[in-house]
C-alpha positions in Angstrom: 168.9 -99.9 -156.7 170.0 -96.6 -155.4 170.0 -93.0 -156.7 170.6 -89.3 -155.5 167.5 -86.8 -155.7 167.6 -83.3 -154.7 164.3 -81.4 -152.8 162.9 -78.5 -154.7 162.5 -75.3 -152.9 159.1 -76.1 -151.3 160.4 -79.5 -149.7 159.3 -81.4 -153.1 161.3 -84.1 -154.5 160.6 -85.8 -157.6 160.9 -89.8 -157.9 162.8 -90.7 -161.1 161.1 -91.8 -163.6 162.7 -95.8 -163.9 161.2 -95.9 -160.1 157.4 -94.8 -161.3 157.4 -96.9 -164.1 158.9 -100.1 -161.8 156.1 -99.2 -159.5 153.7 -98.3 -161.8 153.0 -95.0 -160.9 151.8 -92.4 -163.5 151.6 -88.8 -162.7 148.6 -87.2 -160.1 148.3 -90.6 -158.7 148.0 -90.7 -155.1 150.8 -92.8 -152.9 151.1 -93.8 -149.0 154.0 -92.9 -147.1 155.5 -94.4 -143.8 158.7 -93.5 -142.3 160.2 -96.1 -140.7 163.6 -96.3 -139.2 164.4 -92.7 -140.4 163.5 -93.8 -143.9 161.0 -92.4 -146.0 158.8 -94.9 -147.3 156.2 -94.4 -151.0 154.1 -96.9 -152.3 150.8 -97.3 -153.6 147.2 -97.5 -152.3 147.7 -101.3 -154.4 150.5 -102.4 -152.2 148.9 -100.9 -149.0 145.9 -103.1 -150.2 147.7 -105.9 -150.6 149.8 -106.0 -147.9 146.6 -105.9 -145.2 144.8 -108.4 -147.3 147.9 -110.7 -146.8 148.0 -109.9 -143.1 144.3 -110.6 -142.5 144.7 -114.1 -144.5 146.9 -115.2 -142.0 144.2 -115.1 -139.5 141.6 -116.2 -142.1 143.0 -118.6 -144.9 140.9 -119.5 -148.1 139.5 -117.7 -151.3 136.1 -117.2 -149.7 135.2 -113.5 -149.4 136.0 -112.3 -145.9 132.8 -110.3 -146.1 130.7 -114.0 -146.8 133.4 -116.1 -143.6 131.5 -112.9 -142.1 128.2 -113.2 -142.3 128.0 -117.1 -142.8 129.5 -116.9 -139.0 126.9 -114.3 -137.6 124.0 -116.4 -139.4 125.4 -119.3 -137.5 125.5 -117.8 -134.0 122.1 -116.4 -134.8 120.8 -120.1 -135.6 122.5 -121.6 -132.6 120.9 -118.7 -130.4 117.5 -119.3 -131.8 117.8 -122.8 -130.3 118.5 -122.0 -126.9 
């Protein structure tokens, strides 16, 4: 899906309504931007969080929250230190 938009005199661009609808964005939502290979990528914070979670899940699989996994590991390490 491609379209053309013009920058206004202040350098702003308007994201077309159909794009905002597809991306689940509303007026005044905060979005993330990234410049990648000379392209401007715009995405929601929710998408950014989901991408980060997917990346972390590669290294910490499972459904248990990572904080619980971390606490369990630290407790096990502390218990093993106590036994030494």
